[in-house]
C-alpha positions in Angstrom: 5.2 -3.3 -46.2 6.4 -6.3 -48.2 5.4 -9.8 -47.7 8.7 -10.8 -45.7 7.9 -7.9 -43.3 4.7 -9.2 -42.2 5.4 -11.2 -38.5 3.5 -14.3 -37.5 2.4 -13.7 -33.7 4.4 -16.0 -31.2 2.4 -18.1 -28.7 3.0 -16.9 -24.9 4.5 -19.3 -22.7 2.5 -21.2 -20.0 0.2 -23.0 -22.3 -0.8 -26.4 -20.9 -2.7 -29.3 -22.9 -5.9 -29.3 -23.6 -7.1 -25.9 -21.6 -3.7 -23.8 -22.9 -3.9 -20.6 -20.7 -7.4 -20.9 -19.5 -6.3 -22.0 -16.1 -4.1 -18.8 -16.0 -7.0 -16.6 -17.0 -9.5 -18.1 -14.4 -7.0 -18.3 -11.4 -4.8 -14.9 -12.0 -6.1 -13.0 -15.0 -4.5 -9.7 -13.5 -1.0 -11.3 -13.2 -1.4 -13.1 -16.4 -2.6 -9.9 -18.6 -0.1 -8.0 -17.1 2.6 -10.0 -17.9 1.5 -10.2 -21.4 2.4 -6.2 -21.6 6.2 -7.1 -21.6 5.9 -9.3 -24.5 5.2 -8.3 -28.2 2.6 -5.8 -29.4 0.8 -8.7 -30.6 0.8 -12.3 -29.0 -1.2 -15.5 -29.2 -2.5 -17.3 -26.2 -4.5 -20.4 -26.2 -8.0 -20.9 -24.7 -8.8 -24.6 -24.8 -7.9 -25.3 -28.8 -8.3 -21.9 -29.9 -5.6 -19.3 -30.7 -6.7 -15.9 -29.4 -4.4 -12.8 -30.4 -3.8 -10.4 -27.5 -3.4 -6.8 -28.5 -1.2 -5.1 -26.1 -0.2 -1.7 -27.5 -2.7 1.1 -26.9 -2.3 2.8 -30.4 -2.9 -0.7 -32.2 -5.8 -1.5 -29.7 -7.8 2.1 -30.8 -6.9 1.0 -34.5 -8.6 -2.1 -34.1 -11.5 -0.5 -32.0 -12.1 2.0 -34.9 -12.5 -0.7 -37.8 -15.4 -2.6 -36.7 -15.8 -4.0 -40.5 -12.5 -5.7 -40.0 -12.5 -6.1 -36.1 -16.2 -7.0 -35.5 -17.8 -8.0 -32.2 -16.8 -11.4 -31.6 -14.4 -13.9 -30.0 -14.8 -16.5 -27.3 -15.5 -13.9 -24.3 -18.0 -12.2 -26.4 -19.8 -15.4 -27.9 -19.9 -16.9 -24.0 -21.6 -13.3 -23.2 -24.2 -13.8 -25.8 -25.9 -16.7 -23.9 -26.9 -14.1 -21.4 -27.1 -10.9 -23.2 -28.3 -12.5 -26.9 -27.9 -9.4 -29.3 -27.9 -6.6 -26.7 -26.0 -3.5 -27.8 -22.8 -4.9 -25.7 -23.0 -7.7 -28.2 -24.3 -6.9 -31.6 -22.5 -5.7 -34.4 -22.9 -4.0 -38.0 -26.3 -2.5 -39.1 -28.3 -4.2 -36.1 -25.9 -2.6 -33.7 -26.0 1.1 -35.4 -29.9 0.6 -35.6 -29.8 -0.3 -31.9 -27.7 2.5 -30.8 -29.9 5.3 -32.6 -33.0 3.7 -30.8 -31.4 3.9 -27.7 -29.6 7.3 -27.9 -32.5 9.4 -26.7 -32.8 7.4 -23.7 -29.4 8.7 -22.7 -29.9 12.5 -23.8 -29.1 15.1 -21.4 -32.6 15.9 -20.5 -33.0 12.1 -19.5 -29.6 12.5 -17.6 -31.0 15.3 -15.8 -34.1 13.2 -14.9 -32.2 10.2 -13.9 -29.9 12.4 -11.7 -32.7 13.7 -9.6 -33.6 10.2 -8.6 -29.8 9.3 -7.9 -29.6 12.8 -5.6 -32.7 11.7 -3.6 -31.7 8.1 -3.0 -28.3 9.3 -1.7 -30.0 11.7 0.5 -32.4 9.1 1.7 -29.7 6.2 2.2 -27.0 8.3 3.7 -28.8 10.3 5.7 -29.6 6.9 7.7 -26.2 6.1 8.4 -25.3 6.4 12.2 -22.0 8.0 13.4 -19.7 5.3 14.4 -21.9 2.1 13.2 -20.4 -0.3 11.0 -21.9 -0.4 7.7 -20.9 -2.9 4.9 -20.2 -0.6 2.3 -20.0 -3.1 -0.9 -23.3 -4.0 -0.2 -24.8 -0.5 0.3 -23.5 0.4 -3.0 -24.4 -2.5 -4.9 -27.7 -1.9 -3.5 -28.1 1.6 -4.2 -26.8 1.2 -7.6 -29.4 -1.6 -8.4 -32.1 0.6 -7.0 -30.8 3.4 -8.7 -30.9 1.5 -12.4 -34.2 -0.1 -11.5 -36.0 3.1 -11.0 -34.2 4.6 -14.1 -35.4 1.4 -16.0 -38.9 0.7 -14.5 -41.5 3.0 -13.5 -42.6 2.7 -9.8 -45.9 1.2 -10.6 -44.5 -1.6 -12.7 -44.8 -3.8 -9.7 -41.1 -5.2 -9.9 -39.9 -6.7 -6.4 -36.7 -4.5 -6.0 -35.0 -6.5 -3.5 -35.6 -9.9 -5.2 -34.6 -8.3 -8.8 -31.5 -6.9 -7.1 -30.7 -10.2 -5.4 -31.1 -12.2 -8.7 -28.7 -10.0 -10.5 -26.2 -10.5 -8.0 -26.4 -14.0 -8.1 -26.0 -13.9 -12.0 -23.1 -11.6 -11.8 -21.3 -13.7 -9.5 -21.7 -16.9 -12.0 -21.0 -15.3 -15.3 -17.2 -15.3 -14.8 -17.2 -19.1 -14.4 -19.0 -19.5 -17.6 -17.4 -17.0 -19.5 -13.7 -18.4 -18.9 -14.3 -21.9 -19.0 -13.1 -22.9 -22.5 -15.1 -26.5 -22.1 -18.4 -25.4 -20.7 -18.6 -28.2 -18.6 -18.4 -26.4 -15.0 -21.4 -24.6 -16.0 -23.3 -27.9 -16.2 -22.5 -29.7 -13.1 -25.1 -30.5 -10.7 -24.0 -28.3 -7.7 -25.8 -25.6 -5.8 -24.3 -22.6 -7.2 -25.1 -23.6 -10.8 -28.9 -24.3 -9.5 -28.7 -21.0 -8.0 -27.7 -19.3 -11.1 -30.3 -21.1 -13.4 -32.9 -20.1 -11.0 -32.0 -16.3 -10.5 -31.5 -16.0 -14.7 -35.1 -17.6 -15.1 -36.5 -15.0 -12.6 -34.6 -12.1 -14.2 -35.8 -13.0 -17.7 -39.5 -13.9 -16.5 -39.5 -10.4 -14.7 -38.1 -8.5 -17.8 -40.6 -9.9 -20.1 -43.5 -9.5 -17.8 -42.5 -5.6 -17.6 -42.1 -5.4 -21.4 -45.6 -6.9 -21.8 -47.1 -4.2 -19.5 -45.7 -1.6 -21.5 -46.7 -3.1 -24.6 -50.5 -3.3 -23.6 -50.4 0.6 -22.6 -47.8 2.2 -24.6 -47.2 5.6 -23.0 -44.1 7.4 -21.5 -43.8 6.8 -18.0 -40.9 9.1 -17.8 -38.4 5.9 -17.4 -35.7 4.6 -19.7 -38.0 1.5 -20.9 -40.7 3.8 -21.9 -38.2 5.1 -24.3 -37.1 1.8 -25.8 -40.7 0.6 -26.3 -42.3 3.6 -27.8 -38.9 4.1 -30.1 -39.7 5.4 -33.8 -38.6 3.7 -37.0 -40.6 0.4 -35.7 -39.0 0.3 -32.6 -38.1 -3.0 -31.1 -38.9 -6.5 -31.3 -39.8 -8.0 -27.6 -36.9 -10.2 -27.9 -34.6 -7.4 -28.7 -36.0 -5.4 -25.8 -35.3 -8.1 -23.6 -31.9 -8.4 -24.5 -31.4 -4.7 -24.1 -32.9 -4.2 -20.7 -30.6 -7.5 -19.8 -27.5 -5.5 -20.9 -28.0 -2.5 -19.1 -28.7 -4.2 -16.0 -26.0 -6.7 -15.8 -23.3 -4.9 -17.4 -24.3 -1.4 -15.8 -25.1 -1.8 -12.1 -22.0 -3.9 -10.7 -19.5 -2.0 -12.7 -21.0 1.3 -11.0 -21.1 -0.1 -7.5 -17.7 -1.7 -7.9 -15.8 1.5 -9.0 -17.8 3.4 -5.9 -16.7 0.8 -3.4 -13.1 0.7 -4.4 -13.3 4.8 -4.4 -14.3 4.7 -0.7 -11.4 2.5 -0.1 -8.9 4.4 -1.6 -10.1 7.7 -0.4 -9.8 6.2 3.2 -6.3 4.9 2.4 -4.9 8.3 1.0 -5.8 10.7 3.9 -4.4 13.6 1.5 -6.9 12.6 -1.5 -9.7 12.3 1.4 -8.9 15.8 2.5 -9.0 17.5 -0.9 -12.2 15.4 -1.6 -13.9 16.7 1.6 -13.0 20.2 1.0 -14.3 20.2 -2.5 -17.7 18.6 -1.0 -17.6 21.4 1.9 -17.1 24.2 -0.7 -19.9 23.0 -3.3 -22.1 21.2 -1.3 -22.1 22.4 2.3 -23.8 19.3 3.7 -26.4 18.2 1.3 -26.6 15.8 -1.3 -25.1 16.4 -4.6 -27.4 17.3 -7.6 -26.9 17.6 -11.5 -26.3 21.5 -10.9 -23.2 20.5 -9.0 -21.4 18.5 -11.5 -19.6 21.2 -13.4 -18.2 22.2 -9.7 -16.9 18.9 -8.5 -13.6 18.7 -10.3 -11.6 16.8 -7.8 -14.5 14.1 -7.2 -14.2 13.4 -11.0 -10.4 13.1 -10.9 -10.9 10.4 -8.1 -13.5 8.3 -10.0 -11.2 8.7 -13.2 -8.2 6.9 -11.1 -10.4 4.7 -9.4 -11.5 3.4 -13.0 -7.9 3.2 -13.8 -6.3 1.2 -11.1 -9.4 -0.9 -10.1 -10.5 -1.5 -13.9 -13.9 -2.8 -14.4 -13.2 -5.9 -16.7 -10.4 -7.9 -17.2 -10.3 -8.3 -20.9 -12.7 -7.8 -24.0 -12.8 -9.5 -27.4 -13.2 -8.7 -31.1 -13.1 -11.1 -34.3 -11.6 -10.4 -37.7 -14.1 -10.7 -40.6 -11.2 -11.1 -43.0 -7.5 -11.6 -43.2 -5.6 -8.5 -42.0 -2.6 -7.2 -40.5 -2.2 -5.0 -37.6 1.2 -3.5 -36.4 3.0 -5.7 -38.9 1.3 -9.1 -37.6 -0.7 -11.4 -39.8 -4.0 -12.0 -38.4 -6.3 -14.7 -40.2 -9.8 -14.2 -41.0 -12.3 -15.2 -38.1 -9.6 -15.1 -35.3 -10.4 -14.1 -31.9 -8.7 -10.8 -30.9 -8.4 -9.8 -27.3 -7.1 -6.9 -25.5 -6.8 -5.8 -21.5 -7.8 -2.2 -20.5 -6.8 -3.4 -16.9 -3.2 -4.5 -18.3 -3.2 -1.3 -20.3 -3.8 0.7 -16.9 -1.0 -0.4 -15.3 1.7 -0.7 -17.8 4.7 1.7 -16.3 5.2 2.6 -19.7 1.9 4.5 -20.0 1.1 5.6 -16.6 3.9 6.7 -14.1 4.1 4.7 -10.7 0.8 2.9 -11.9 0.3 1.0 -8.5 0.2 4.4 -6.8 -3.5 6.1 -6.6 -3.1 9.5 -7.7 -6.2 11.4 -8.6 -4.1 14.5 -9.6 -3.0 12.6 -12.8 -6.3 13.4 -14.4 -5.9 17.0 -13.9 -6.4 18.8 -17.2 -2.6 19.2 -17.8 -1.5 15.7 -16.7 -4.3 14.0 -18.5 -3.4 15.8 -22.0 0.0 14.0 -21.6 -1.6 10.7 -21.5 -0.8 8.7 -25.1 -4.4 8.0 -27.1 -6.0 4.7 -26.4 -4.0 4.2 -22.9 -7.1 4.7 -21.0 -10.5 3.7 -22.3 -12.8 2.7 -19.2 -16.0 2.9 -21.6 -14.4 1.6 -24.7 -13.7 3.7 -28.1 -15.0 3.7 -31.3 -18.5 2.8 -32.4 -18.9 0.6 -29.5 -18.2 3.0 -26.7 -20.5 2.5 -23.8 -23.8 4.0 -24.4 -24.3 4.2 -20.5 -21.3 6.2 -20.0 -22.8 9.7 -19.0 -25.4 8.1 -16.6 -22.5 5.9 -15.0 -20.2 9.0 -14.7 -23.2 11.0 -13.4 -24.2 8.3 -10.8 -20.9 7.8 -9.6 -19.5 11.3 -9.4 -23.0 12.6 -7.3 -22.6 9.6 -5.2 -19.1 9.9 -4.1 -19.5 13.6 -3.4 -22.9 13.1 -1.3 -20.9 10.5 1.2 -17.7 13.2 1.2 -20.5 15.9 2.1 -21.6 14.0 5.0 -19.4 11.5 6.2 -15.6 10.2 6.8 -15.4 6.6 6.2 -12.8 4.8 8.3 -11.5 1.3 7.6 -12.6 -1.5 10.1 -9.0 -2.5 11.5 -7.7 -5.7 10.7 -9.6 -6.1 7.5 -7.9 -5.7 3.9 -10.4 -5.6 0.7 -9.4 -7.6 -2.0 -10.6 -8.0 -5.5 -12.4 -11.1 -6.3 -12.1 -13.1 -9.4 -14.8 -12.1 -11.4 -15.9 -10.2 -14.5 -16.0 -6.7 -12.7 -13.5 -6.9 -10.2 -15.5 -6.8 -7.0 -14.2 -5.8 -3.9 -14.4 -9.3 -1.7 -15.8 -7.2 1.7 -15.5 -3.6 2.6 -17.0 -2.9 6.0 -16.3 0.6 7.4 -17.4 3.0 10.0 -18.8 6.5 9.1 -17.9 9.5 11.1 -20.1 12.3 10.7 -18.4 15.4 9.3 -21.6 17.6 8.8 -24.8 18.1 10.4 -28.1 18.7 8.0 
């Protein structure tokens, strides 16, 4: 490629003075990011006064994510996350990231996932066994509570004294407020003296205080309690500082629990809305589980359940956009990108691009059968990222979502409440606004 072949990315239409495209990102991120898929492979947008280069092509996204030396962790979205997550694994980069990932990897080993799965099975048995035939359930709240319970039990031993209800409530408050802070280029909205900001700050203080208190307890008696935090505290090679431990715990809770809960809630909605999918899911549950809660040993047999989860992750992507920062002047796909430039890509937009996914608005778990999945272009579906920043919690999340959905299907059909249509809230993890449903018993235990 010669110098004359290098292109300067165009700026997308629709920017307004001072804010640029920030209002579009805040008010209608789905529509805006999808509209960019019809533009150039690399195009610029304005967030405030900053130009952000959006990569739309899956092959180029894969190239960028697999070159952390050139496309490092950073950018406007990442930097605003840093106020909450510090140098947690989702934010850190370079040598620090490699060291932290190596220290944390044992917490997500096969033997530990098997142990966490036992807790997930136990909680599913207790919780879904308590539903009553024909009695309305607020499924979105039930699954949010379930996901936080499972993560809390996996992270903290039962004797740590953490008030699970208060911890879950504070986590939900922080998650609801993060999107406003991340997408506001001025930083002014978070400083307004309004009740929502006061609740956010109080919840953040509470979470940080609880996490610091538990870390202090574990430091005072450094033994393996069989939970995730024990592994982090007892990590070899000098382990982690208290500050780094704090950042990692905060990252796991905030990034993990809500995404799992949202995916499960949307899966329940989509299954109920598609009778043919519900029939196949229930048939698999009957064949494998015969009315009991799913356990780790059942995962290999829950093929269709996994396809439903994969399709939910595609259709109801958790997270609108992610960012990187160039460490040096570079080119990608023939487009010139300056040093220290913010790069953005949207897994959600990729997942709804008709050039990559046939009839992308249709919920179709069969697109994830072995043969169909093989035909998908590389990089067109990356729900857990790719490269050295692939989500370390992927095996935990997939295990929990598969076991939970199968455990529901083993015993219940969930009917939508007439007159209610669930809609995604504008937030970081695209949660459902509300999902009231009526369980109908399928199997007596």
